[in-house]
C-alpha positions as CSV (number, residue, x, y, z in Angstrom):
1,M,-5.6,0.8,-14.0
2,R,-5.7,-2.5,-12.1
3,G,-5.3,-2.8,-8.5
4,V,-7.1,0.7,-7.8
5,A,-10.3,-0.2,-5.7
6,G,-12.6,1.9,-7.9
7,D,-11.5,0.1,-11.1
8,D,-10.8,-3.5,-10.1
9,P,-13.6,-5.6,-8.7
10,G,-11.2,-7.9,-7.4
11,A,-9.7,-5.2,-5.4
12,R,-13.2,-4.2,-3.9
13,V,-13.7,-8.0,-3.0
14,S,-10.2,-7.9,-1.3
15,E,-11.0,-4.9,0.6
16,D,-14.3,-6.0,1.9
17,A,-12.7,-9.3,3.0
18,L,-10.2,-7.5,5.1
19,R,-12.8,-5.3,6.5
20,A,-14.9,-8.2,7.4
21,R,-11.7,-10.0,9.0
22,D,-11.3,-6.9,11.1
23,L,-14.8,-6.8,12.4
24,V,-14.6,-10.5,13.3
25,A,-11.4,-9.8,15.2
26,S,-12.7,-7.1,17.1
27,S,-16.2,-8.7,18.1
28,E,-17.1,-11.8,19.7
29,R,-20.9,-11.2,18.6
30,V,-20.1,-10.9,14.7
31,S,-20.0,-14.0,12.5
32,A,-17.8,-14.1,9.6
33,R,-20.7,-14.2,7.2
34,D,-22.2,-11.0,8.9
35,A,-19.0,-9.6,8.7
36,L,-18.7,-9.7,5.1
37,H,-22.3,-8.1,4.7
38,L,-21.5,-5.3,7.1
39,A,-18.2,-4.6,5.0
40,V,-20.0,-4.4,1.9
41,M,-22.8,-2.2,3.7
42,A,-20.2,0.2,4.8
43,R,-18.8,0.5,1.2
44,Y,-22.2,1.4,-0.1
45,G,-23.1,3.5,2.8
46,V,-26.0,1.2,3.8
47,R,-27.2,1.4,7.3
48,R,-30.4,-0.8,7.2
49,I,-30.8,-4.4,6.6
50,L,-33.8,-6.4,6.2
51,T,-33.1,-9.8,7.8
52,F,-34.4,-12.0,10.8
53,D,-30.8,-12.4,12.0
54,A,-30.7,-10.9,15.4
55,G,-27.0,-10.7,15.4
56,F,-27.1,-7.3,13.5
57,D,-28.8,-5.9,16.7
58,A,-25.3,-5.7,18.3
59,V,-23.9,-3.6,15.7
60,A,-23.7,0.2,16.3
61,G,-25.2,2.2,13.6
62,I,-27.0,-0.7,11.9
63,E,-30.7,-1.0,12.0
64,R,-32.2,-4.2,11.5
65,I,-35.8,-4.6,9.8
66,A,-37.3,-7.8,10.6
67,E,-40.8,-7.4,9.2
């Protein structure tokens, strides 16, 4: 089945891009790149990220690990 998010990798990418767009539109603090990371994290249920990028500190429900 093409076009079903679970079966078509392109559909998953599109869903991630749309979610990232919504995140950018709803927050002045989230960059487009960070929003895409957050969208993929949401798809996989990831709540922690290892990064020095302090921009993730402003995102509720995300724990940034900087060490």
